[in-house]
TORKEVO-89973 format. One record per atom (N, C-alpha, C, O, CB): x, y, z; atom name; residue in one letter. Coordinates in nm, 4 decimals. Each point is the difference from the previous one (the first is absolute). Glycine has a CB too. Layout:
N
<<X Y Z> CA a>
...
***
This chain:
105
<<2.2372 2.2862 -0.1266> N x>
<<0.0548 -0.0605 0.1200> CA x>
<<-0.0747 -0.1294 0.0438> C x>
<<-0.1189 0.0075 0.0308> O x>
<<0.1902 0.2238 0.0375> CB x>
<<-0.0200 -0.3224 -0.0656> N x>
<<-0.0266 -0.1220 0.0889> CA x>
<<-0.0630 0.0073 0.1285> C x>
<<0.0195 0.0932 0.0780> O x>
<<0.1576 -0.1610 -0.1796> CB x>
<<-0.2677 -0.0494 0.1291> N x>
<<-0.0860 0.0341 0.1254> CA x>
<<0.1227 0.0113 0.1464> C x>
<<0.0982 -0.0705 0.0228> O x>
<<-0.3567 -0.0906 -0.1470> CB x>
<<0.2162 0.2491 0.1828> N x>
<<0.0818 0.0376 0.1191> CA x>
<<-0.0672 -0.1009 0.1150> C x>
<<-0.1226 -0.0068 0.0094> O x>
<<0.1773 0.2850 -0.0856> CB x>
<<0.0162 -0.3414 0.1467> N x>
<<-0.0346 -0.0954 0.0628> CA x>
<<-0.0135 0.0513 0.1825> C x>
<<-0.0534 -0.0514 0.0982> O x>
<<0.1747 -0.1135 -0.3258> CB x>
<<-0.0589 0.2641 0.2087> N x>
<<0.0259 0.0987 0.1385> CA x>
<<-0.1071 0.0926 0.0036> C x>
<<-0.0606 0.0499 -0.0948> O x>
<<0.3130 -0.0495 0.0923> CB x>
<<-0.2719 0.0205 0.1562> N x>
<<-0.1088 0.0630 0.0279> CA x>
<<0.0523 0.1228 0.1192> C x>
<<0.1007 -0.0030 0.0707> O x>
<<-0.2669 -0.2346 -0.1414> CB x>
<<0.0645 0.3372 0.0633> N x>
<<0.0371 0.0912 0.1348> CA x>
<<-0.0279 -0.0400 0.1154> C x>
<<-0.1028 -0.0563 0.0378> O x>
<<0.0742 0.2165 -0.1453> CB x>
<<0.1393 -0.1258 0.1779> N x>
<<0.0045 -0.0881 0.1357> CA x>
<<0.0702 -0.1176 0.0539> C x>
<<0.0132 -0.0463 0.1133> O x>
<<-0.1842 0.1233 -0.1522> CB x>
<<0.2220 -0.1192 -0.1084> N x>
<<0.0954 -0.1325 -0.0189> CA x>
<<0.1488 0.0307 0.1063> C x>
<<0.0259 0.1179 0.0243> O x>
<<-0.1223 -0.1651 -0.3308> CB x>
<<0.1487 -0.0158 0.3401> N x>
<<0.1071 -0.0121 0.0605> CA x>
<<0.1223 -0.0037 -0.1272> C x>
<<-0.0480 -0.0701 -0.0891> O x>
<<-0.0898 -0.0536 0.3131> CB x>
<<0.2542 0.1646 -0.2588> N x>
<<0.0551 -0.0335 -0.1125> CA x>
<<0.1558 0.0357 0.0313> C x>
<<0.0284 0.1106 0.0460> O x>
<<-0.2545 -0.0724 -0.2001> CB x>
<<0.3224 -0.1326 0.1284> N x>
<<0.1445 0.0309 -0.0367> CA x>
<<0.0604 0.0644 -0.0887> C x>
<<-0.0142 -0.0484 -0.1123> O x>
<<0.0055 -0.0950 0.1847> CB x>
<<0.0769 0.2429 -0.0658> N x>
<<0.0843 0.0328 -0.1488> CA x>
<<0.0824 -0.0884 -0.0160> C x>
<<0.0711 -0.0308 0.0956> O x>
<<-0.0705 0.2491 -0.0963> CB x>
<<0.0160 -0.2945 -0.1435> N x>
<<0.1053 -0.0865 -0.0405> CA x>
<<0.1135 0.0685 -0.0791> C x>
<<0.0931 -0.0707 -0.0387> O x>
<<-0.2642 -0.1056 0.0385> CB x>
<<0.1706 0.3020 -0.0255> N x>
<<0.0802 0.0586 -0.1218> CA x>
<<0.0164 0.1723 0.0795> C x>
<<-0.0845 0.0471 0.0761> O x>
<<-0.0446 -0.2305 -0.3427> CB x>
<<0.2357 0.2414 0.2315> N x>
<<0.0134 0.1297 0.0027> CA x>
<<0.0490 0.0340 0.1208> C x>
<<0.0408 -0.0937 0.0685> O x>
<<-0.1995 0.1236 -0.2186> CB x>
<<0.1687 0.1225 0.2129> N x>
<<0.0703 0.0349 0.1238> CA x>
<<-0.0441 -0.0524 0.0940> C x>
<<0.0826 -0.0184 0.0893> O x>
<<-0.0316 0.1894 -0.1513> CB x>
<<-0.2014 -0.2217 0.0910> N x>
<<-0.0514 0.0025 0.1047> CA x>
<<-0.0253 -0.1623 0.0144> C x>
<<-0.0813 -0.0530 0.0757> O x>
<<-0.0083 0.3157 -0.0873> CB x>
<<0.1705 -0.3220 -0.0709> N x>
<<0.0013 -0.1667 -0.0097> CA x>
<<0.0021 -0.0541 0.1506> C x>
<<0.0681 0.0617 0.0819> O x>
<<0.0788 -0.0718 -0.3211> CB x>
<<-0.2151 -0.0969 0.2764> N x>
<<-0.0164 -0.0579 0.1375> CA x>
<<-0.0692 0.0470 0.0925> C x>
<<0.0062 -0.0545 0.1102> O x>
<<0.1600 -0.0040 -0.1467> CB x>
<<-0.2647 0.1912 0.0128> N x>
<<-0.0780 0.0343 0.0786> CA x>
<<-0.1519 -0.0104 -0.0127> C x>
<<-0.0485 0.0215 -0.1111> O x>
<<0.2361 0.0893 0.1401> CB x>
<<-0.2536 -0.1361 0.0554> N x>
<<-0.1506 -0.0274 -0.0118> CA x>
<<-0.0753 0.1165 0.0116> C x>
<<0.0649 0.1025 0.0207> O x>
<<-0.0405 -0.3129 0.0690> CB x>
<<-0.1628 0.2212 -0.0992> N x>
<<-0.0979 0.1060 0.0380> CA x>
<<-0.1384 -0.0325 -0.0745> C x>
<<-0.0143 -0.0986 -0.0723> O x>
<<0.2109 0.2822 0.1047> CB x>
<<-0.2690 -0.1150 -0.0134> N x>
<<-0.1472 -0.0065 -0.0467> CA x>
<<-0.0369 0.0818 -0.1353> C x>
<<0.0631 0.1027 -0.0253> O x>
<<-0.1173 -0.1265 0.2787> CB x>
<<-0.0282 -0.0129 -0.3233> N x>
<<-0.0438 0.0562 -0.1182> CA x>
<<-0.0875 0.1277 0.0146> C x>
<<-0.1217 -0.0046 0.0178> O x>
<<0.1389 -0.2242 -0.1035> CB x>
<<0.0506 0.3354 0.0773> N x>
<<-0.1214 0.1227 0.0307> CA x>
<<-0.1068 0.0270 -0.1201> C x>
<<-0.1222 0.0102 0.0103> O x>
<<0.3085 0.1219 0.1350> CB x>
<<-0.0822 -0.1209 -0.2954> N x>
<<-0.0895 0.0049 -0.0952> CA x>
<<0.0571 -0.0772 -0.1194> C x>
<<0.1174 -0.0368 -0.0042> O x>
<<-0.2100 0.2524 0.0955> CB x>
<<-0.0103 -0.2411 -0.2024> N x>
<<0.0267 -0.1079 -0.1198> CA x>
<<-0.0247 0.1054 -0.0877> C x>
<<-0.1078 0.0590 -0.0083> O x>
<<0.0323 -0.3137 0.0745> CB x>
<<0.1943 0.2829 -0.1442> N x>
<<-0.0211 0.0675 -0.1679> CA x>
<<0.0269 -0.0864 -0.1073> C x>
<<0.1036 -0.0189 -0.0638> O x>
<<-0.0302 0.2300 0.1337> CB x>
<<-0.2210 -0.2757 -0.0808> N x>
<<-0.0111 -0.1067 -0.0846> CA x>
<<0.0171 0.0569 -0.1682> C x>
<<0.0394 -0.0820 -0.0829> O x>
<<-0.2048 -0.0470 0.2871> CB x>
<<0.1411 0.2390 -0.2381> N x>
<<0.0212 0.0223 -0.1214> CA x>
<<0.1774 0.0131 -0.0191> C x>
<<0.0263 -0.0380 -0.1141> O x>
<<-0.2943 0.1537 0.0959> CB x>
<<0.3646 -0.0845 0.0751> N x>
<<0.1133 -0.0005 0.0245> CA x>
<<0.0938 -0.1116 0.0496> C x>
<<0.1207 0.0028 -0.0240> O x>
<<-0.2166 0.1884 0.0350> CB x>
<<0.0432 -0.2786 0.0511> N x>
<<0.0133 -0.1257 0.0243> CA x>
<<0.1029 0.0210 0.1457> C x>
<<0.0982 -0.0702 0.0242> O x>
<<-0.1394 -0.0367 -0.3118> CB x>
<<-0.0047 0.2107 0.3666> N x>
<<0.1023 0.0199 0.1323> CA x>
<<-0.0829 -0.0245 0.0951> C x>
<<-0.1135 -0.0441 -0.0181> O x>
<<0.2695 0.2137 -0.0483> CB x>
<<-0.1053 -0.1426 0.1765> N x>
<<-0.0600 -0.0133 0.1275> CA x>
<<0.0835 0.0990 0.1089> C x>
<<0.1215 0.0175 -0.0094> O x>
<<-0.2022 -0.2776 -0.0579> CB x>
<<-0.0004 0.3198 0.1685> N x>
<<0.0436 0.1025 0.1032> CA x>
<<0.0197 -0.0831 0.1232> C x>
<<-0.0976 -0.0602 0.0448> O x>
<<-0.0316 0.2658 -0.1432> CB x>
<<0.2483 -0.2152 0.1591> N x>
<<0.0100 -0.0647 0.1498> CA x>
<<0.0169 0.0485 0.0899> C x>
<<0.0930 0.0804 -0.0057> O x>
<<-0.0371 -0.2016 -0.0568> CB x>
<<-0.1155 0.1110 0.1766> N x>
<<-0.0061 0.1086 0.1515> CA x>
<<0.1263 -0.0335 0.0190> C x>
<<0.0480 -0.1134 0.0011> O x>
<<-0.2878 0.1145 0.1346> CB x>
<<0.3075 0.1300 -0.1166> N x>
<<0.1372 0.0418 0.0807> CA x>
<<0.1052 -0.0538 -0.0815> C x>
<<0.1043 -0.0040 0.0652> O x>
<<-0.1938 -0.0040 0.1748> CB x>
<<0.1053 -0.0425 -0.3780> N x>
<<0.0885 -0.0183 -0.0880> CA x>
<<0.0159 0.1064 -0.1246> C x>
<<-0.0849 0.0792 -0.0409> O x>
<<0.0428 -0.3096 0.1262> CB x>
<<0.1631 0.2109 -0.1288> N x>
<<0.0122 0.0631 -0.1419> CA x>
<<-0.0076 0.1596 0.0241> C x>
<<-0.0762 0.0575 -0.0777> O x>
<<-0.0460 -0.2721 -0.0543> CB x>
<<0.1866 0.2934 0.2243> N x>
<<-0.0589 0.1331 0.0242> CA x>
<<0.0681 0.0943 -0.1117> C x>
<<0.0961 -0.0469 -0.0609> O x>
<<-0.1345 0.0059 0.3320> CB x>
<<0.0002 0.1538 -0.2974> N x>
<<0.0707 0.0677 -0.0998> CA x>
<<-0.0469 0.1630 0.0495> C x>
<<-0.1113 0.0221 0.0477> O x>
<<0.1093 -0.2417 -0.2665> CB x>
<<0.1023 0.3230 0.1995> N x>
<<-0.0008 0.1131 0.0517> CA x>
<<-0.0788 0.0853 -0.1178> C x>
<<0.0286 -0.0072 -0.1195> O x>
<<0.1956 -0.0356 0.2789> CB x>
<<-0.3293 0.1254 -0.1026> N x>
<<-0.0540 0.0750 -0.1397> CA x>
<<-0.0038 0.1487 0.0767> C x>
<<-0.0214 0.0109 0.1207> O x>
<<-0.1581 -0.2247 -0.2732> CB x>
<<0.2060 0.3373 0.0538> N x>
<<0.0325 0.1094 0.0647> CA x>
<<-0.1709 0.0851 -0.0441> C x>
<<-0.0583 0.0064 -0.1082> O x>
<<0.4001 -0.0194 0.0880> CB x>
<<-0.3775 0.0645 0.1504> N x>
<<-0.1295 0.0609 -0.0297> CA x>
<<0.0139 0.1518 0.0164> C x>
<<0.0478 0.0533 0.1002> O x>
<<-0.1750 -0.2626 -0.0229> CB x>
<<0.0930 0.2568 -0.1569> N x>
<<-0.0008 0.1636 -0.0081> CA x>
<<-0.1216 0.0476 0.1046> C x>
<<-0.1067 -0.0615 -0.0010> O x>
<<0.1917 0.0749 -0.2804> CB x>
<<-0.0645 0.0923 0.3658> N x>
<<-0.0835 0.0730 0.1133> CA x>
<<-0.1436 0.0465 -0.1065> C x>
<<0.0060 0.0380 -0.1169> O x>
<<0.2437 0.0785 0.3068> CB x>
<<-0.3436 -0.1304 -0.1249> N x>
<<-0.1364 0.0941 -0.0368> CA x>
<<-0.0595 0.0620 0.0679> C x>
<<0.0538 0.0452 0.1011> O x>
<<-0.0902 -0.1540 -0.2101> CB x>
<<-0.0794 0.1316 0.0842> N x>
<<-0.1028 0.0922 0.0949> CA x>
<<-0.0324 -0.0967 0.1162> C x>
<<-0.0096 0.0577 0.1084> O x>
<<-0.1147 0.0919 -0.3087> CB x>
<<0.1072 -0.2703 0.2024> N x>
<<-0.0686 -0.0947 0.0810> CA x>
<<0.1309 -0.0547 0.1265> C x>
<<-0.0232 -0.0208 0.1191> O x>
<<-0.1733 -0.0610 -0.3622> CB x>
<<0.3235 0.0694 0.1779> N x>
<<0.0947 -0.0385 0.1048> CA x>
<<0.1231 0.0458 -0.0680> C x>
<<0.0028 0.0703 -0.1010> O x>
<<-0.1259 -0.2755 0.2124> CB x>
<<0.2338 0.1544 -0.0405> N x>
<<0.1517 0.0410 -0.0258> CA x>
<<0.0400 -0.1267 -0.0923> C x>
<<-0.0812 -0.0903 -0.0206> O x>
<<0.1469 0.2331 0.2697> CB x>
<<0.0284 -0.1432 -0.2880> N x>
<<0.0884 -0.0486 -0.1265> CA x>
<<0.1276 -0.1127 0.0806> C x>
<<-0.0103 -0.0313 0.1186> O x>
<<-0.0302 0.3130 -0.2927> CB x>
<<0.1117 -0.3121 0.1186> N x>
<<0.1212 -0.1140 0.0514> CA x>
<<0.0072 -0.1300 -0.0592> C x>
<<-0.0850 -0.0308 -0.0836> O x>
<<0.0644 0.1223 0.2912> CB x>
<<0.1109 -0.1719 -0.1753> N x>
<<0.0341 -0.1181 -0.0281> CA x>
<<-0.0793 -0.0894 0.0528> C x>
<<0.0244 -0.0263 0.1178> O x>
<<0.1682 0.0944 -0.1429> CB x>
<<-0.2914 -0.1306 -0.0306> N x>
<<-0.0908 -0.1224 0.0408> CA x>
<<0.0423 -0.1598 -0.0550> C x>
<<0.0527 -0.0170 -0.1100> O x>
<<-0.2467 0.2128 0.1034> CB x>
<<0.1629 -0.3059 0.0984> N x>
<<0.0418 -0.1115 -0.0357> CA x>
<<-0.1394 -0.0974 -0.0252> C x>
<<-0.0934 -0.0091 0.0796> O x>
<<0.3359 0.0606 0.0532> CB x>
<<-0.2325 -0.1124 -0.2478> N x>
<<-0.1328 -0.0718 0.0119> CA x>
<<0.0269 -0.1591 -0.0681> C x>
<<0.1180 -0.0275 -0.0216> O x>
<<-0.2744 0.2829 -0.0011> CB x>
<<0.0880 -0.3243 0.0001> N x>
<<0.0263 -0.1160 -0.0335> CA x>
<<-0.0243 -0.0239 -0.1580> C x>
<<-0.1109 0.0356 -0.0399> O x>
<<0.0612 -0.0935 0.2844> CB x>
<<0.1248 0.0108 -0.3257> N x>
<<-0.0165 -0.0114 -0.1600> CA x>
<<-0.0126 -0.1289 -0.0043> C x>
<<0.0463 -0.0777 0.0835> O x>
<<0.0836 0.2585 -0.1793> CB x>
<<-0.2143 -0.2196 -0.0339> N x>
<<-0.0373 -0.1281 -0.0411> CA x>
<<0.1238 -0.0644 -0.0383> C x>
<<0.0975 0.0613 -0.0436> O x>
<<-0.3227 0.0031 -0.0271> CB x>
<<0.2178 -0.2155 0.0915> N x>
<<0.0920 -0.0846 -0.0066> CA x>
<<-0.0599 -0.1178 -0.1180> C x>
<<-0.1020 -0.0656 0.0208> O x>
<<0.1930 0.1335 0.2499> CB x>
<<-0.0234 -0.0777 -0.3721> N x>
<<-0.0433 -0.1226 -0.1209> CA x>
<<-0.0383 -0.0878 0.0947> C x>
<<0.0479 -0.0233 0.1110> O x>
<<0.1160 0.0381 -0.3203> CB x>
<<-0.2779 -0.0716 0.1385> N x>
<<-0.0656 -0.1424 0.0702> CA x>
<<0.0781 -0.1226 -0.0110> C x>
<<-0.0181 -0.0928 0.0788> O x>
<<-0.1987 0.1730 -0.1338> CB x>
<<0.3390 -0.0873 -0.0781> N x>
<<0.0765 -0.0889 -0.0142> CA x>
<<0.1087 -0.0280 0.1349> C x>
<<0.0530 -0.0997 0.0490> O x>
<<-0.1048 0.1615 -0.3088> CB x>
<<0.0518 0.0508 0.2818> N x>
<<0.0943 0.0409 0.1367> CA x>
<<-0.0120 -0.0597 0.1618> C x>
<<0.0799 -0.0113 0.0929> O x>
<<-0.0939 0.2249 -0.2345> CB x>
<<-0.1425 -0.2473 0.1198> N x>
<<-0.0456 -0.0573 0.1624> CA x>
<<-0.0754 -0.1440 -0.0213> C x>
<<-0.0230 -0.0498 -0.1102> O x>
<<-0.0301 0.3160 0.2222> CB x>
<<0.0298 -0.3052 -0.0251> N x>
<<-0.0384 -0.1891 0.0268> CA x>
<<-0.0700 0.0317 0.1126> C x>
<<0.0347 0.0817 0.0852> O x>
<<0.1803 -0.2523 -0.1591> CB x>
<<-0.3272 0.0959 0.0727> N x>
<<-0.0885 -0.0239 0.1567> CA x>
<<0.0860 -0.0518 0.0748> C x>
<<0.0806 -0.0832 -0.0414> O x>
<<-0.3001 0.0323 -0.0235> CB x>
<<0.2139 0.1019 0.2131> N x>
<<0.0607 -0.0719 0.1176> CA x>
<<-0.0635 -0.0808 0.0588> C x>
<<-0.0875 0.0478 0.0722> O x>
<<0.1891 0.1002 -0.0409> CB x>
<<-0.0909 -0.2758 -0.0333> N x>
<<-0.0983 -0.0725 0.0947> CA x>
<<0.0761 -0.0232 0.1399> C x>
<<0.1082 -0.0539 0.0234> O x>
<<-0.2351 -0.0737 -0.2305> CB x>
<<0.0396 0.1827 0.2847> N x>
<<0.0329 -0.0086 0.1334> CA x>
<<-0.0031 -0.1645 0.0524> C x>
<<0.0648 -0.0204 0.1026> O x>
<<-0.1665 0.2814 -0.0759> CB x>
<<0.0428 -0.3619 -0.0786> N x>
<<0.0098 -0.1644 0.0388> CA x>
<<0.1644 -0.0083 -0.0190> C x>
<<0.0870 -0.0018 0.0872> O x>
<<-0.3549 -0.1170 -0.1929> CB x>
<<0.2830 0.1134 -0.0697> N x>
<<0.1191 -0.0302 -0.0502> CA x>
<<0.1364 0.0881 0.0850> C x>
<<0.1154 -0.0418 0.0093> O x>
<<-0.2687 -0.0123 -0.2540> CB x>
<<0.1092 0.1612 0.2902> N x>
<<0.0941 0.1353 0.0252> CA x>
<<0.0841 0.0167 -0.1265> C x>
<<0.1223 -0.0029 0.0139> O x>
<<-0.0962 -0.0277 0.2527> CB x>
<<-0.0767 0.0473 -0.3858> N x>
<<0.0750 0.0156 -0.0979> CA x>
<<-0.0721 0.0421 -0.1341> C x>
<<-0.1166 -0.0343 -0.0191> O x>
<<0.2585 -0.1214 0.1451> CB x>
<<-0.0723 0.2297 -0.2179> N x>
<<-0.0717 0.0338 -0.1208> CA x>
<<-0.0657 -0.0966 -0.0975> C x>
<<0.0771 -0.0706 -0.0650> O x>
<<0.0707 0.2331 0.0933> CB x>
<<-0.2476 -0.1731 -0.0436> N x>
<<-0.0549 -0.0997 -0.0919> CA x>
<<-0.0976 0.0324 -0.1229> C x>
<<-0.0595 0.1069 -0.0128> O x>
<<0.0900 -0.2263 0.2169> CB x>
<<-0.0371 0.0256 -0.2807> N x>
<<-0.0994 0.0402 -0.1002> CA x>
<<-0.1602 -0.0433 0.0112> C x>
<<-0.0360 -0.0938 0.0711> O x>
<<0.2489 0.0834 -0.2078> CB x>
<<-0.2950 0.0825 0.0656> N x>
<<-0.0996 -0.0294 0.0295> CA x>
<<-0.1307 -0.0819 -0.0836> C x>
<<-0.0044 0.0228 -0.1209> O x>
<<0.1208 0.1576 0.2414> CB x>
<<-0.2025 -0.2563 -0.0741> N x>
<<-0.0517 -0.0727 -0.1035> CA x>
<<-0.1548 0.0087 0.0583> C x>
<<-0.0477 0.0623 0.0948> O x>
<<0.2763 -0.2280 -0.1753> CB x>
<<-0.2922 0.0667 -0.0278> N x>
<<-0.1767 0.0234 0.0257> CA x>
<<-0.0321 -0.1754 0.0085> C x>
<<0.0624 -0.0926 -0.0518> O x>
<<-0.1408 0.3723 -0.1316> CB x>
<<-0.0358 -0.2808 0.2643> N x>
<<-0.0510 -0.1176 -0.0211> CA x>
<<-0.1473 0.0306 0.0290> C x>
<<-0.0350 0.1062 0.0515> O x>
<<0.2491 -0.2469 0.0019> CB x>
<<-0.3097 0.0311 -0.0930> N x>
<<-0.1366 0.0281 0.0487> CA x>
<<-0.0310 -0.0728 0.1442> C x>
<<0.0475 -0.1109 0.0246> O x>
<<-0.1216 0.1331 -0.2822> CB x>
<<-0.0022 0.0427 0.3433> N x>
<<-0.0120 -0.0494 0.1450> CA x>
<<-0.1380 -0.0889 -0.0070> C x>
<<-0.0450 -0.0179 -0.1132> O x>
<<0.1737 0.2439 0.2399> CB x>
<<-0.1968 -0.2807 -0.0206> N x>
<<-0.0999 -0.0659 0.0066> CA x>
<<-0.1455 0.0697 -0.0599> C x>
<<-0.0906 -0.0757 -0.0349> O x>
<<0.2378 -0.0285 0.2275> CB x>
<<-0.1595 0.2155 -0.1997> N x>
<<-0.0816 0.1080 -0.0543> CA x>
<<-0.0013 0.0295 -0.1244> C x>
<<-0.0833 0.0813 -0.0401> O x>
<<0.1079 -0.0065 0.2141> CB x>
<<0.0742 -0.1386 -0.2696> N x>
<<0.0401 0.0220 -0.1540> CA x>
<<0.0374 0.1386 0.0181> C x>
<<-0.0413 0.0701 -0.0924> O x>
<<-0.1202 -0.2333 -0.0506> CB x>
<<0.2216 0.2213 0.2257> N x>
<<0.0593 0.1157 -0.0154> CA x>
<<0.1626 0.0096 -0.0191> C x>
<<0.0740 -0.0862 0.0474> O x>
<<-0.2788 0.1451 0.0796> CB x>
<<0.2481 0.0414 -0.1926> N x>
<<0.1450 0.0113 -0.0500> CA x>
<<0.0417 0.0727 0.1062> C x>
<<-0.0420 0.1133 0.0235> O x>
<<0.0319 -0.1170 -0.2743> CB x>
<<0.1204 -0.0752 0.3417> N x>
<<0.0862 0.0774 0.1293> CA x>
<<0.1684 -0.0043 -0.0419> C x>
<<0.0582 -0.0820 -0.0712> O x>
<<-0.2529 -0.0153 0.2875> CB x>
<<0.2448 0.2084 -0.1497> N x>
<<0.1294 -0.0326 -0.0234> CA x>
<<0.0592 -0.0694 0.0984> C x>
<<-0.0462 -0.0152 0.1131> O x>
<<0.0566 0.1860 -0.2368> CB x>
<<0.1324 -0.2307 0.0663> N x>
<<0.0492 -0.0889 0.1022> CA x>
<<0.1752 0.0281 -0.0361> C x>
<<0.0475 0.0488 -0.1025> O x>
<<-0.2915 -0.2573 0.1174> CB x>
<<0.3256 0.1516 0.1255> N x>
<<0.0961 0.0368 -0.0295> CA x>
<<0.1019 -0.1350 -0.0582> C x>
<<0.0050 -0.0982 0.0741> O x>
<<-0.0717 0.3120 0.0962> CB x>
<<0.1180 -0.2162 -0.2546> N x>
<<0.0441 -0.1207 -0.1121> CA x>
<<0.0965 -0.0779 0.0975> C x>
<<0.0216 -0.1170 -0.0317> O x>
<<-0.0258 0.2565 -0.2300> CB x>
<<0.0628 -0.0941 0.3707> N x>
<<0.1063 -0.0745 0.0646> CA x>
<<-0.0744 -0.0997 0.1070> C x>
<<0.0169 -0.1219 0.0014> O x>
<<0.1671 0.3275 -0.0354> CB x>
<<-0.2689 -0.1333 0.1228> N x>
<<-0.0895 -0.0858 0.1271> CA x>
<<-0.1129 -0.0144 -0.0115> C x>
<<-0.0677 -0.0361 0.0962> O x>
<<0.1743 0.0991 0.0426> CB x>
<<-0.1681 -0.0354 -0.2780> N x>
<<-0.1402 -0.0007 -0.0521> CA x>
<<-0.0826 0.0239 0.0938> C x>
<<-0.0761 -0.0957 0.0145> O x>
<<0.1168 -0.0433 -0.1688> CB x>
<<-0.0681 0.2547 0.2514> N x>
<<-0.0412 0.0683 0.0891> CA x>
<<-0.1130 0.1184 -0.0903> C x>
<<0.0240 0.0628 -0.1031> O x>
<<0.2242 -0.1259 0.2762> CB x>
<<-0.3339 0.0621 -0.1156> N x>
<<-0.0992 0.1137 -0.0385> CA x>
<<0.0230 0.1117 0.0129> C x>
<<0.0408 0.0230 0.1139> O x>
<<-0.1664 -0.1328 -0.0759> CB x>
<<0.1190 0.2083 -0.1095> N x>
<<0.0445 0.1588 0.0100> CA x>
<<-0.1203 0.0371 0.0408> C x>
<<-0.0096 0.0255 0.1200> O x>
<<0.1847 0.0252 -0.2982> CB x>
<<-0.2697 -0.0405 0.1121> N x>
<<-0.1432 0.0852 0.0343> CA x>
<<-0.0938 -0.0567 0.1040> C x>
<<-0.1046 0.0589 0.0274> O x>
<<0.1049 0.0087 -0.2620> CB x>
***
């Protein structure tokens, strides 16, 4: 898997699939699988069997979305953009929006 430029807490927009056009924050990144979990998006139903601690039922939870189906959402550009890297004054690598050149970190 190539380097993933997104981080936990980033606001992303879904660019493909059933949730296309919706935005949300990244809750979890599954680097090995190349997928991300976005809060309040891509819900699936899971059937839970009752056990001694609680009752069963149909639960809804967020399922992972492939990383290629999401893009960083720049609040300044107000659209989904690509992320680039530059070195700042302290010679540290920082993420930038490729459209408006705003620093993200």
